Structures are given as structure tokens and as C-alpha cells.
N, CA, C and O atoms as a printed pandas DataFrame, in Angstrom:
     atom_number atom_name residue_name chain_id  residue_number  x_coord  y_coord  z_coord
0              1         N          MET        A               1  -50.417  -34.178   16.492
1              2        CA          MET        A               1  -51.017  -33.416   17.558
2              3         C          MET        A               1  -50.929  -31.930   17.222
3              4         O          MET        A               1  -49.898  -31.464   16.738
4              5         N          THR        A               2  -51.995  -31.190   17.473
5              6        CA          THR        A               2  -52.033  -29.756   17.209
6              7         C          THR        A               2  -51.395  -29.004   18.375
7              8         O          THR        A               2  -51.695  -29.289   19.535
8              9         N          PRO        A               3  -50.515  -28.043   18.074
9             10        CA          PRO        A               3  -49.915  -27.287   19.171
10            11         C          PRO        A               3  -50.982  -26.484   19.912
11            12         O          PRO        A               3  -51.979  -26.089   19.308
12            13         N          PRO        A               4  -50.788  -26.232   21.221
13            14        CA          PRO        A               4  -51.806  -25.533   21.996
14            15         C          PRO        A               4  -52.046  -24.106   21.528
15            16         O          PRO        A               4  -53.157  -23.596   21.670
16            17         N          PHE        A               5  -51.031  -23.447   20.973
17            18        CA          PHE        A               5  -51.175  -22.088   20.469
18            19         C          PHE        A               5  -50.654  -22.055   19.035
19            20         O          PHE        A               5  -49.469  -21.801   18.818
20            21         N          PRO        A               6  -51.511  -22.306   18.062
21            22        CA          PRO        A               6  -51.034  -22.303   16.680
22            23         C          PRO        A               6  -50.490  -20.920   16.302
23            24         O          PRO        A               6  -50.887  -19.905   16.875
24            25         N          HIS        A               7  -49.583  -20.900   15.335
25            26        CA          HIS        A               7  -49.000  -19.633   14.875
26            27         C          HIS        A               7  -50.105  -18.746   14.325
27            28         O          HIS        A               7  -50.735  -19.068   13.317
28            29         N          THR        A               8  -50.328  -17.633   14.993
29            30        CA          THR        A               8  -51.328  -16.659   14.552
30            31         C          THR        A               8  -50.744  -15.270   14.726
31            32         O          THR        A               8  -49.614  -15.106   15.188
32            33         N          ALA        A               9  -51.522  -14.284   14.352
33            34        CA          ALA        A               9  -51.110  -12.893   14.531
34            35         C          ALA        A               9  -51.486  -12.391   15.919
35            36         O          ALA        A               9  -51.432  -11.188   16.176
36            37         N          ASP        A              10  -51.863  -13.284   16.804
37            38        CA          ASP        A              10  -52.272  -12.911   18.159
38            39         C          ASP        A              10  -51.070  -12.332   18.913
39            40         O          ASP        A              10  -50.097  -13.048   19.147
40            41         N          PRO        A              11  -51.119  -11.028   19.305
41            42        CA          PRO        A              11  -49.971  -10.431   19.994
42            43         C          PRO        A              11  -49.755  -10.968   21.401
43            44         O          PRO        A              11  -48.715  -10.713   22.008
44            45         N          SER        A              12  -50.732  -11.713   21.931
45            46        CA          SER        A              12  -50.554  -12.250   23.278
46            47         C          SER        A              12  -49.811  -13.582   23.259
47            48         O          SER        A              12  -49.583  -14.177   24.313
48            49         N          VAL        A              13  -49.433  -14.055   22.076
49            50        CA          VAL        A              13  -48.689  -15.311   21.956
50            51         C          VAL        A              13  -47.301  -15.010   21.402
51            52         O          VAL        A              13  -47.155  -14.356   20.369
52            53         N          VAL        A              14  -46.288  -15.500   22.110
53            54        CA          VAL        A              14  -44.901  -15.333   21.684
54            55         C          VAL        A              14  -44.326  -16.715   21.447
55            56         O          VAL        A              14  -44.484  -17.614   22.273
56            57         N          HIS        A              15  -43.659  -16.881   20.318
57            58        CA          HIS        A              15  -43.041  -18.167   19.988
58            59         C          HIS        A              15  -41.540  -18.075   20.203
59            60         O          HIS        A              15  -40.877  -17.188   19.664
60            61         N          ILE        A              16  -41.011  -18.996   20.993
61            62        CA          ILE        A              16  -39.574  -19.101   21.218
62            63         C          ILE        A              16  -39.187  -20.512   20.812
63            64         O          ILE        A              16  -39.437  -21.476   21.536
64            65         N          GLY        A              17  -38.576  -20.614   19.647
65            66        CA          GLY        A              17  -38.268  -21.934   19.109
66            67         C          GLY        A              17  -39.559  -22.687   18.851
67            68         O          GLY        A              17  -40.444  -22.183   18.158
68            69         N          GLN        A              18  -39.678  -23.882   19.396
69            70        CA          GLN        A              18  -40.876  -24.705   19.233
70            71         C          GLN        A              18  -41.900  -24.466   20.342
71            72         O          GLN        A              18  -42.932  -25.134   20.389
72            73         N          VAL        A              19  -41.621  -23.527   21.221
73            74        CA          VAL        A              19  -42.499  -23.287   22.369
74            75         C          VAL        A              19  -43.315  -22.022   22.136
75            76         O          VAL        A              19  -42.773  -20.978   21.774
76            77         N          ALA        A              20  -44.621  -22.127   22.348
77            78        CA          ALA        A              20  -45.516  -20.972   22.248
78            79         C          ALA        A              20  -45.941  -20.573   23.657
79            80         O          ALA        A              20  -46.443  -21.396   24.423
80            81         N          LEU        A              21  -45.737  -19.314   23.981
81            82        CA          LEU        A              21  -46.101  -18.806   25.303
82            83         C          LEU        A              21  -47.229  -17.794   25.165
83            84         O          LEU        A              21  -47.146  -16.868   24.358
84            85         N          ARG        A              22  -48.273  -17.970   25.950
85            86        CA          ARG        A              22  -49.362  -16.998   25.962
86            87         C          ARG        A              22  -49.083  -16.018   27.088
87            88         O          ARG        A              22  -48.970  -16.405   28.251
88            89         N          LEU        A              23  -48.972  -14.739   26.730
89            90        CA          LEU        A              23  -48.657  -13.703   27.700
90            91         C          LEU        A              23  -49.921  -13.243   28.414
91            92         O          LEU        A              23  -50.998  -13.187   27.821
92            93         N          ALA        A              24  -49.778  -12.921   29.674
93            94        CA          ALA        A              24  -50.910  -12.415   30.453
94            95         C          ALA        A              24  -51.217  -10.983   30.032
95            96         O          ALA        A              24  -50.344  -10.261   29.550
96            97         N          ARG        A              25  -52.454  -10.591   30.221
97            98        CA          ARG        A              25  -52.829   -9.200   29.966
98            99         C          ARG        A              25  -52.149   -8.318   31.005
99           100         O          ARG        A              25  -51.840   -8.780   32.103
100          101         N          PRO        A              26  -51.911   -7.048   30.667
101          102        CA          PRO        A              26  -51.302   -6.151   31.658
102          103         C          PRO        A              26  -52.168   -6.050   32.907
103          104         O          PRO        A              26  -53.394   -5.975   32.836
104          105         N          LEU        A              27  -51.508   -6.050   34.026
105          106        CA          LEU        A              27  -52.191   -5.938   35.303
106          107         C          LEU        A              27  -52.540   -4.478   35.554
107          108         O          LEU        A              27  -51.664   -3.614   35.517
108          109         N          ARG        A              28  -53.799   -4.203   35.806
109          110        CA          ARG        A              28  -54.233   -2.826   36.051
110          111         C          ARG        A              28  -54.745   -2.726   37.481
111          112         O          ARG        A              28  -55.864   -3.133   37.791
112          113         N          LEU        A              29  -53.914   -2.185   38.326
113          114        CA          LEU        A              29  -54.286   -1.996   39.719
114          115         C          LEU        A              29  -54.309   -0.511   40.027
115          116         O          LEU        A              29  -53.492    0.253   39.513
116          117         N          GLN        A              30  -55.232   -0.112   40.855
117          118        CA          GLN        A              30  -55.250    1.266   41.323
118          119         C          GLN        A              30  -54.354    1.332   42.549
119          120         O          GLN        A              30  -54.704    0.807   43.606
120          121         N          GLN        A              31  -53.216    1.964   42.415
121          122        CA          GLN        A              31  -52.272    2.109   43.514
122          123         C          GLN        A              31  -52.282    3.556   43.969
123          124         O          GLN        A              31  -51.948    4.454   43.196
124          125         N          ALA        A              32  -52.653    3.785   45.188
125          126        CA          ALA        A              32  -52.615    5.131   45.742
126          127         C          ALA        A              32  -51.330    5.286   46.540
127          128         O          ALA        A              32  -51.013    4.446   47.382
128          129         N          TRP        A              33  -50.594    6.351   46.280
129          130        CA          TRP        A              33  -49.365    6.598   47.018
130          131         C          TRP        A              33  -49.729    7.282   48.321
131          132         O          TRP        A              33  -50.184    8.426   48.322
132          133         N          MET        A              34  -49.527    6.582   49.432
133          134        CA          MET        A              34  -49.879    7.101   50.750
134          135         C          MET        A              34  -48.674    7.737   51.438
135          136         O          MET        A              34  -48.802    8.297   52.527
136          137         N          GLY        A              35  -47.519    7.653   50.812
137          138        CA          GLY        A              35  -46.295    8.171   51.416
138          139         C          GLY        A              35  -46.121    9.660   51.169
139          140         O          GLY        A              35  -47.070   10.370   50.836
140          141         N          ASP        A              36  -44.909   10.107   51.336
141          142        CA          ASP        A              36  -44.543   11.509   51.174
142          143         C          ASP        A              36  -44.752   11.923   49.712
143          144         O          ASP        A              36  -44.137   11.355   48.809
144          145         N          GLN        A              37  -45.619   12.911   49.485
145          146        CA          GLN        A              37  -45.910   13.364   48.116
146          147         C          GLN        A              37  -44.679   13.978   47.453
147          148         O          GLN        A              37  -44.572   13.988   46.227
148          149         N          ASP        A              38  -43.758   14.485   48.256
149          150        CA          ASP        A              38  -42.544   15.078   47.709
150          151         C          ASP        A              38  -41.709   14.027   46.978
151          152         O          ASP        A              38  -41.091   14.328   45.957
152          153         N          ILE        A              39  -41.688   12.807   47.492
153          154        CA          ILE        A              39  -40.942   11.723   46.835
154          155         C          ILE        A              39  -41.559   11.424   45.471
155          156         O          ILE        A              39  -40.838   11.241   44.489
156          157         N          LEU        A              40  -42.886   11.374   45.407
157          158        CA          LEU        A              40  -43.567   11.129   44.129
158          159         C          LEU        A              40  -43.282   12.271   43.155
159          160         O          LEU        A              40  -43.019   12.015   41.980
160          161         N          ARG        A              41  -43.326   13.509   43.608
161          162        CA          ARG        A              41  -43.037   14.658   42.737
162          163         C          ARG        A              41  -41.600   14.607   42.217
163          164         O          ARG        A              41  -41.345   14.934   41.058
164          165         N          GLN        A              42  -40.666   14.199   43.070
165          166        CA          GLN        A              42  -39.267   14.095   42.636
166          167         C          GLN        A              42  -39.110   13.029   41.557
167          168         O          GLN        A              42  -38.381   13.222   40.584
168          169         N          LEU        A              43  -39.795   11.911   41.735
169          170        CA          LEU        A              43  -39.731   10.852   40.727
170          171         C          LEU        A              43  -40.335   11.328   39.413
171          172         O          LEU        A              43  -39.760   11.101   38.349
172          173         N          LEU        A              44  -41.485   11.985   39.477
173          174        CA          LEU        A              44  -42.124   12.493   38.260
174          175         C          LEU        A              44  -41.258   13.551   37.579
175          176         O          LEU        A              44  -41.261   13.653   36.352
176          177         N          ALA        A              45  -40.519   14.335   38.358
177          178        CA          ALA        A              45  -39.651   15.369   37.789
178          179         C          ALA        A              45  -38.531   14.765   36.946
179          180         O          ALA        A              45  -37.983   15.442   36.075
180          181         N          CYS        A              46  -38.186   13.514   37.189
181          182        CA          CYS        A              46  -37.139   12.857   36.402
182          183         C          CYS        A              46  -37.521   12.752   34.934
183          184         O          CYS        A              46  -36.645   12.705   34.070
184          185         N          TRP        A              47  -38.807   12.714   34.643
185          186        CA          TRP        A              47  -39.269   12.569   33.256
186          187         C          TRP        A              47  -39.774   13.883   32.680
187          188         O          TRP        A              47  -40.231   13.926   31.538
188          189         N          PHE        A              48  -39.695   14.950   33.459
189          190        CA          PHE        A              48  -40.188   16.254   33.016
190          191         C          PHE        A              48  -39.192   16.870   32.041
191          192         O          PHE        A              48  -37.996   16.927   32.326
192          193         N          ILE        A              49  -39.675   17.326   30.906
193          194        CA          ILE        A              49  -38.818   17.917   29.883
194          195         C          ILE        A              49  -39.273   19.355   29.659
195          196         O          ILE        A              49  -40.421   19.601   29.288
196          197         N          VAL        A              50  -38.364   20.301   29.887
197          198        CA          VAL        A              50  -38.670   21.716   29.703
198          199         C          VAL        A              50  -38.297   22.150   28.297
199          200         O          VAL        A              50  -39.030   22.901   27.653
200          201         N          ASP        A              51  -37.169   21.680   27.831
201          202        CA          ASP        A              51  -36.642   22.067   26.531
202          203         C          ASP        A              51  -36.496   20.816   25.674
203          204         O          ASP        A              51  -36.301   19.721   26.201
204          205         N          GLU        A              52  -36.588   20.971   24.369
205          206        CA          GLU        A              52  -36.476   19.800   23.486
206          207         C          GLU        A              52  -35.104   19.141   23.569
207          208         O          GLU        A              52  -34.955   17.987   23.168
208          209         N          LYS        A              53  -34.097   19.852   24.082
209          210        CA          LYS        A              53  -32.762   19.270   24.243
210          211         C          LYS        A              53  -32.639   18.455   25.534
211          212         O          LYS        A              53  -31.669   17.720   25.720
212          213         N          ASP        A              54  -33.616   18.588   26.410
213          214        CA          ASP        A              54  -33.583   17.844   27.671
214          215         C          ASP        A              54  -33.711   16.346   27.419
215          216         O          ASP        A              54  -34.428   15.908   26.519
216          217         N          VAL        A              55  -33.014   15.592   28.215
217          218        CA          VAL        A              55  -33.091   14.135   28.160
218          219         C          VAL        A              55  -33.687   13.663   29.483
219          220         O          VAL        A              55  -33.198   14.045   30.546
220          221         N          PRO        A              56  -34.742   12.833   29.438
221          222        CA          PRO        A              56  -35.308   12.343   30.697
222          223         C          PRO        A              56  -34.279   11.524   31.472
223          224         O          PRO        A              56  -33.437   10.848   30.882
224          225         N          LEU        A              57  -34.357   11.593   32.781
225          226        CA          LEU        A              57  -33.461   10.822   33.632
226          227         C          LEU        A              57  -33.961    9.389   33.762
227          228         O          LEU        A              57  -35.117    9.096   33.458
228          229         N          SER        A              58  -33.099    8.515   34.208
229          230        CA          SER        A              58  -33.463    7.116   34.454
230          231         C          SER        A              58  -33.261    6.830   35.939
231          232         O          SER        A              58  -32.211    6.325   36.336
232          233         N          PRO        A              59  -34.250    7.146   36.752
233          234        CA          PRO        A              59  -34.065    6.980   38.196
234          235         C          PRO        A              59  -34.041    5.517   38.611
235          236         O          PRO        A              59  -34.650    4.660   37.971
236          237         N          ARG        A              60  -33.328    5.252   39.690
237          238        CA          ARG        A              60  -33.336    3.930   40.323
238          239         C          ARG        A              60  -33.960    4.100   41.687
239          240         O          ARG        A              60  -33.565    4.970   42.463
240          241         N          ILE        A              61  -34.927    3.272   41.970
241          242        CA          ILE        A              61  -35.587    3.315   43.270
242          243         C          ILE        A              61  -35.014    2.163   44.083
243          244         O          ILE        A              61  -35.200    0.997   43.736
244          245         N          VAL        A              62  -34.325    2.492   45.153
245          246        CA          VAL        A              62  -33.695    1.466   45.980
246          247         C          VAL        A              62  -34.218    1.556   47.406
247          248         O          VAL        A              62  -34.641    2.618   47.862
248          249         N          GLY        A              63  -34.183    0.444   48.090
249          250        CA          GLY        A              63  -34.611    0.418   49.482
250          251         C          GLY        A              63  -34.854   -1.004   49.941
251          252         O          GLY        A              63  -34.816   -1.946   49.150
252          253         N          GLN        A              64  -35.099   -1.141   51.210
253          254        CA          GLN        A              64  -35.373   -2.440   51.807
254          255         C          GLN        A              64  -36.685   -3.007   51.262
255          256         O          GLN        A              64  -37.545   -2.249   50.812
256          257         N          PRO        A              65  -36.845   -4.328   51.298
257          258        CA          PRO        A              65  -38.107   -4.933   50.873
258          259         C          PRO        A              65  -39.270   -4.406   51.714
259          260         O          PRO        A              65  -39.170   -4.271   52.933
260          261         N          GLY        A              66  -40.363   -4.117   51.033
261          262        CA          GLY        A              66  -41.579   -3.732   51.738
262          263         C          GLY        A              66  -41.733   -2.256   52.037
263          264         O          GLY        A              66  -42.683   -1.869   52.719
264          265         N          VAL        A              67  -40.821   -1.407   51.544
265          266        CA          VAL        A              67  -40.933    0.021   51.856
266          267         C          VAL        A              67  -41.804    0.786   50.863
267          268         O          VAL        A              67  -42.117    1.954   51.095
268          269         N          GLY        A              68  -42.204    0.141   49.750
269          270        CA          GLY        A              68  -43.128    0.780   48.814
270          271         C          GLY        A              68  -42.532    1.194   47.484
271          272         O          GLY        A              68  -43.078    2.070   46.813
272          273         N          LYS        A              69  -41.421    0.584   47.084
273          274        CA          LYS        A              69  -40.792    0.950   45.816
274          275         C          LYS        A              69  -41.713    0.665   44.632
275          276         O          LYS        A              69  -41.878    1.514   43.755
276          277         N          THR        A              70  -42.306   -0.509   44.603
277          278        CA          THR        A              70  -43.194   -0.876   43.502
278          279         C          THR        A              70  -44.455   -0.023   43.527
279          280         O          THR        A              70  -44.930    0.406   42.475
280          281         N          THR        A              71  -44.999    0.226   44.704
281          282        CA          THR        A              71  -46.190    1.066   44.820
282          283         C          THR        A              71  -45.888    2.474   44.325
283          284         O          THR        A              71  -46.717    3.081   43.646
284          285         N          LEU        A              72  -44.721    2.998   44.655
285          286        CA          LEU        A              72  -44.314    4.322   44.182
286          287         C          LEU        A              72  -44.222    4.340   42.660
287          288         O          LEU        A              72  -44.716    5.270   42.022
288          289         N          ALA        A              73  -43.595    3.320   42.072
289          290        CA          ALA        A              73  -43.472    3.252   40.613
290          291         C          ALA        A              73  -44.843    3.146   39.959
291          292         O          ALA        A              73  -45.090    3.784   38.936
292          293         N          MET        A              74  -45.733    2.350   40.534
293          294        CA          MET        A              74  -47.074    2.206   39.966
294          295         C          MET        A              74  -47.866    3.504   40.094
295          296         O          MET        A              74  -48.612    3.861   39.182
296          297         N          ALA        A              75  -47.716    4.211   41.204
297          298        CA          ALA        A              75  -48.401    5.494   41.377
298          299         C          ALA        A              75  -47.879    6.514   40.366
299          300         O          ALA        A              75  -48.650    7.314   39.834
300          301         N          ALA        A              76  -46.577    6.486   40.103
301          302        CA          ALA        A              76  -45.992    7.412   39.127
302          303         C          ALA        A              76  -46.507    7.121   37.724
303          304         O          ALA        A              76  -46.810    8.048   36.973
304          305         N          THR        A              77  -46.610    5.848   37.362
305          306        CA          THR        A              77  -47.115    5.525   36.024
306          307         C          THR        A              77  -48.578    5.901   35.886
307          308         O          THR        A              77  -49.002    6.328   34.812
308          309         N          GLN        A              78  -49.357    5.755   36.941
309          310        CA          GLN        A              78  -50.757    6.178   36.883
310          311         C          GLN        A              78  -50.853    7.688   36.718
311          312         O          GLN        A              78  -51.687    8.188   35.963
312          313         N          GLU        A              79  -50.002    8.405   37.423
313          314        CA          GLU        A              79  -49.984    9.869   37.325
314          315         C          GLU        A              79  -49.646   10.300   35.902
315          316         O          GLU        A              79  -50.197   11.277   35.395
316          317         N          ARG        A              80  -48.730    9.562   35.257
317          318        CA          ARG        A              80  -48.319    9.876   33.885
318          319         C          ARG        A              80  -49.234    9.246   32.837
319          320         O          ARG        A              80  -49.039    9.442   31.637
320          321         N          LYS        A              81  -50.231    8.491   33.293
321          322        CA          LYS        A              81  -51.181    7.817   32.398
322          323         C          LYS        A              81  -50.457    6.920   31.389
323          324         O          LYS        A              81  -50.677    7.002   30.181
324          325         N          GLN        A              82  -49.587    6.060   31.931
325          326        CA          GLN        A              82  -48.887    5.091   31.101
326          327         C          GLN        A              82  -48.887    3.748   31.808
327          328         O          GLN        A              82  -49.179    3.658   33.001
328          329         N          GLU        A              83  -48.555    2.708   31.061
329          330        CA          GLU        A              83  -48.523    1.372   31.640
330          331         C          GLU        A              83  -47.161    1.102   32.237
331          332         O          GLU        A              83  -46.145    1.621   31.776
332          333         N          LEU        A              84  -47.158    0.287   33.265
333          334        CA          LEU        A              84  -45.913   -0.102   33.921
334          335         C          LEU        A              84  -45.296   -1.258   33.186
335          336         O          LEU        A              84  -44.235   -1.742   33.578
């Protein structure tokens, strides 16, 4: 029997042992941040580098379910033109 995903150079297929997994394409959603713009600016400031010696911060976004943590992160990545 032929395996469902033969070994290829396809980057969307990952092999773990005898199992081949096909990865989904990145999800591209337009997320508009409707909350306080100051919070978004503070998050973006964590990655702002003024001097070459600066090290970007690693912020943690915490809060109750449904308050918009994921939406905030997605809005920040769109602002920075990078993938989440």
C-alpha cells in the first residue's frame, strides 16, 4: 500500500516516525483591534529597538477568556506585517 503522503520535499508535510502529517496553510484573517489603542501601542513597543544593543521584550498577554487576547496578538502581527 502506498502511504498517503509519500516522502517529498513538500514543506507542508512533516514526517514523525512512520506517520506523515500534512500541515494546514497559515490562517490569514483580518483582525481589527477595536479596543484601547494604547494597549496595542504598548504591545508593539515591546518589540521596538532603538539601539542595536536593545533586546526585544517577550510580553505575556493574560486575562479572562473572551477579552480579546488573541485578537490583540493578531492585530499586533498585522501591524508589524508578520505572521502569527
